[in-house]
N, C-alpha and C positions, 0 to 999 in steps of 0.2 A: 575431695580434692581432686586433682589434675594431677598424674604420674607422666613425670616429665624424664626425656631420657638425658638432659645436662643439667648438671647446676647451676641456679640458678642466680643472677646479680639484677639486685634491683639499682638504678642511676641516678639515684635521686636521696637527700638526705632527709627528707619530708615524714615525719612520724603518721602525717596520715594515710599516707600511700603506704606503708609500711604494714599499719594495724589492715589498711585493702588488700594487700596479697596477699598476705596472711590466711584468708581465707580460701586461697586455692593452692598455696604452696606454703606448708609450714616451718620449712628451713631456706633461708637465702641470705647473702652477704650482701651487703648495704656498700654500693661505692658509689660517691658523689661525683655526677661530672662537674669542670668548672669552667664554665664558657663565659666569653663575651657575649651573654643574650642581649644586645642591643643592637651590637653589629648581626645579627638574626634576623632581627625586625623587620615584617616587611609591612605593605598598607591592608594586606589581609590577614585576618586575625589566626582565620586557619592554617594558614601556609604559616605563619607564626608559630604556632603551636606545632604543627608537625616539623617542622626544620628545628625546633629548639628540641624536641625530643628525639628525630631522627640523630642528630649533632650529640647527643648527651651517649645514645645509645654506640653510635659507633666509635666514640671516644673512650668509651669504657671497655668496648670489646678488644680495644688495641690492648689491654694489659688482661684480657678472658678470654683467648679466643676459641677455649674450651664450654664456653657456659652458653646459657641464655641467657641475654642482657634485656631487662624490659626496663624504659624509662618511658617518662611520662612529664609533661608543659602546661601548665594550664595558664589562658589569658583568657581575661574577662574583657566583654569588649559591646560597649556603647554604642548603640546605631544612631546616626546622624539622620537630619533632612533630606541631606544630599546625598546618602545612600552610602555614604564611609563610615568610617567606624574609627572610636575614640578608644583605645586601647588600654588599660590598666593591670599594672603589675604591680607587685608588691610596694606599697609606701617607705617612703625614704624616712619620713619621720610622722611623729603622731598630729603635726599639722596637715600632712599630705593624706593621713588617714581621715582624717575627718572631712577635705574636702573631696575624697573621692568615694566615701558614703553618702555627701549631700547630694552627688550630682546623681547619686544610683536611686538616690530618696522618692518616692513615685511615679517609676519609670520603670521598664524593662530593661533584661540585660542580657547578652549573650555570653557565657560560659564554656568556652571551648576547651578541650583537652585532646594534645595531640599523644598517640601512642605509641612507641615504637620498639620491636624486639628485632635485635639479628642472634642469629645462633650458628653455628659451624656452616649449617645448610642453606641458609635464608635470611632474610628479611623483611619485614612488615612495619608500615606507618601508613595511621590512620586518626583522623579529627572526630571524637563525638562531639556534639552539642548540646545543649540545655539551656532552654530559656526560663530566665529568673526573673518573679515581679517583686520588687518592693513594694511595701506598702509605705505611705508617707509617714518619714522620720522628723521625731520632735528633735530638734539640734540639743537638749539637756539630755536626750538616750545617746545619741552617738558620742557627744562628748563624755559619756562617762562609760559605755564600750571600749574607746578607744582607750581610755587610761587604765582598763584590765591589761591592756599590752596582747591582747590576742590577734588584733586585725595586722600586726605589724611582718608576719612572715607570711602574709597571703594575699594571692590576686587579689586586686578590689579594694583590699582590707577587709575580708568578713570571712568568716569561717561560717556555714550553713549548720556544721553539725556539731555549732557550741554557742558561745554567746550572741549571736547575730541570728538564731534562728527566728525569734521573735517576729526580725523585720522582714521575712518574708513571706507575702502574702498566697503566691503560688509558685509549683514549676511544672514547666513543661518539657518531659525529657527524664534521663536519668539520675538522678539523688546522687548516686555513688560519681558519679562525673564533676558534681560539682565538689564534691568535697574531696576531689583530685584524681582519682583512678576508675575508669570507667569499664565497671566490674563486665557487664553483661560483653561490650564489646573485646575485654580481656579474654575471657571466655573462650567467645570464638576465636580469635587469635591465637591462644594456647592450642586448640586442637589443630592446628594448621602447620604445626613445631614437627618437623622429621629429622 
């Protein structure tokens, strides 16, 4: 556990981020930020992730100015031949989840999490990137996974820590980043909170 001088607020309703944060901070308040995420999306997925995390941290800090606010936002980015990226957010319905998983099948993609911290004496925001390699997926297993409902609240339509773990061939980088909160980067960032 890291000792902090401020009460901690997590600007996210994600149960996965809450679970990961408890590894460093046993007690914190959960105050989700409500933003128009589409308005903050740009062509660069790392900038999108940082923008979203930053704006969430700043919005929640307004009502909690004596706290350390931690915000994260995850983007799944599929590289294209021209060097651009297709950014996958949360699926809007089951068919959208099937579409996302089908285009990730047999390919690698990037999971990018923006991590923003705002406290009375400072602010930091960084992005962590992990490359994820999917094996070739059978359409029937994709449909069975989507029927569980698990993909619906996850960027890219999958959770590495649960039912989609068999889809992953390998990852290069932080596993916790793919879940939604890069613990290694968070630990370093918390050391800078004074």
